[in-house]
Structures are given as C-alpha cells and as structure tokens.
NUDOLUM-216669 format. One record per atom (N, C-alpha, C): residue in one letter; x, y, z. Coordinates in steps of 0.001 Angstrom, whole numbers, plus 500000, padded with zeros to 6 digits. Each point is the difference from the previous one (the first is absolute). Layout:
REM NUDOLUM-216669
AXYZ;...
***
This chain:
REM NUDOLUM-216669
M798411566610615158;M501187499850499185;M499664499099498814;S500406500409498816;S499733499201498805;S501254499235499595;M499845499088499050;M501145499234499499;M501036500915499348;K499594501189499544;K500950500937499402;K500969500553501037;D499673499843501291;D500863500472501080;D500954498908500481;L499918498818499405;L500808498863500430;L500845499476498848;Q501131499393500355;Q500795499321498981;Q500434498641500527;P500109499011499121;P500463498686500442;P501510500021500201;V500446499360501079;V501431499898500302;V500312498575500451;C501256499633499920;C500469498704500481;C499828499946501517;S499458498899500505;S499784499872501442;S501310499821500769;E501062499617499312;E501297499812500662;E500819501289500073;C500172500692498848;C500892501163499955;C499282501320499733;E498691499951499768;E499151501154499723;E500346500717498692;S500682499315499100;S500306500575498694;S498750499969499118;P499777501066499220;P498897499977499045;P500385499342498674;E501232499496499906;E500498499382498767;E499543498548499918;I498688499812499840;I499432498654499972;I499283499757498678;S499958498737499641;S499311499569498782;S498868499061500402;F498962499981499190;F498837499159500248;F499766499104498792;E499479498797500254;E499501499180498906;E498573500452499739;A499647500107498722;A498677500509499656;A499495499365498714;L498693500067499821;L499376499608498747;L499696501279499233;V500303499989498720;V499727501164499164;V499149499580498814;H499330500959499407;H499248499710498786;H500302501085498975;W499820499662498749;W500252500916498899;W498752500842499770;N500151501321500001;N498900500910499711;N500193500498498574;A499197499498499070;A500140500341498584;A499660501460499722;E499156500616500841;E499643501399499782;E501185500935500198;V500809499737501017;V501167500859500268;V501309499358499541;M499905498759499481;M501161499265499482;M501115499873501050;D499591499532501190;D500964499837501080;D499475498965500986;F500909499468500836;F499613499074501049;F499462500776501199;E499035499408500706;E499459500561501231;E500006498919501066;V500350500378501220;V499989499052501110;V498550499683500346;S499675498723500028;S498644499614500371;S499945499468501428;T501074499331500455;T500040499444501348;T501437499967500495;I500223500448501230;I501294499827500652;I499870498774500891;L500892499036499820;L499920498742500741;L500474500196501441;D499492499178500905;D500301500140501423;D501387499497500386;K500619499215499155;K501316499439500335;K500979500319498879;G501285499808500287;G501012500199498987;G500605501391500004;H499940500708501128;H500593501324500096;H501520499856500103;Y500716500935499375;Y501462499944499977;Y500548501376500367;C500959500045500917;C500643501251500414;C501384500091499358;S500219501043499219;S501309500198499367;S501064500336501033;A499631500727501049;A500971500383501037;A500473498777500788;C499088499101500348;C500352498770500737;C500475498890499062;D499704500148498710;D500323499008498984;D499342498655500296;G498698500059500303;G499288498761500261;G498515500222500175;E499280498886500205;E498562500074500219;E499708500754501289;C498845500659500040;C499656500770501192;C498497500035500198;S499606500447501174;S498612500326500311;S499853501508499862;I498770500449499873;I499727501415499770;I499342500624501222;D500475501171500375;D499330500861500972;D499595501265499263;W498997500693500522;W499556501262499411;W500414501117500933;K500759500957499458;K500572501088500783;K499398501329499543;K499674500853500970;K499483501324499666;K501097500799499304;I499647500657498917;I500951500829499259;I500142501322500737;S501221500319500394;S500241501266500665;S500346501067498959;E499970501257500410;E500322501093499076;E501413499866499475;S500938499509500813;S501381499848499531;S500108498916498941;D499150498945500068;D499984498969498972;D499517500562498676;E499019500902500045;E499431500580498790;E500977500921499294;E500933500625500738;E500942500942499409;E501116499308499252;E500287498734500310;E501116499289499374;E499719499652498568;
***
C-alpha cells in the first residue's frame, strides 16, 4: 500500500477536514509557493474545532466517489 492509498484524518472524529502547520518556500520558476516541510505538531480539525492528532486511514472506493 502506498501513501496515495491513505489520507490523514482526525484521530478523534475521523474527519479529513484537518489543517497542518508547514514551512513553504517561493519557487521563482513557477512563481508559486511550494510546501517544503509539514511540521509534526499544530494540526487543527475543523469538524472538532480544535487541535488534534492525525491517523492515516485507507481510502475506500466510496471515499473516492465523493
């Protein structure tokens, strides 16, 4: 199983509506920001409206259809 078969979800409610703190850098060739590092802490769940831990859940076919 590859990372493309998994998605991060909130460990409390299993919502995929989570945000991560990350470091980004400016790529002058494409004139856009690129994520360089996702930080290990500071995850936020919009569904729970608070900080959360992350679990990795296998993406099912029904998840892909939504």
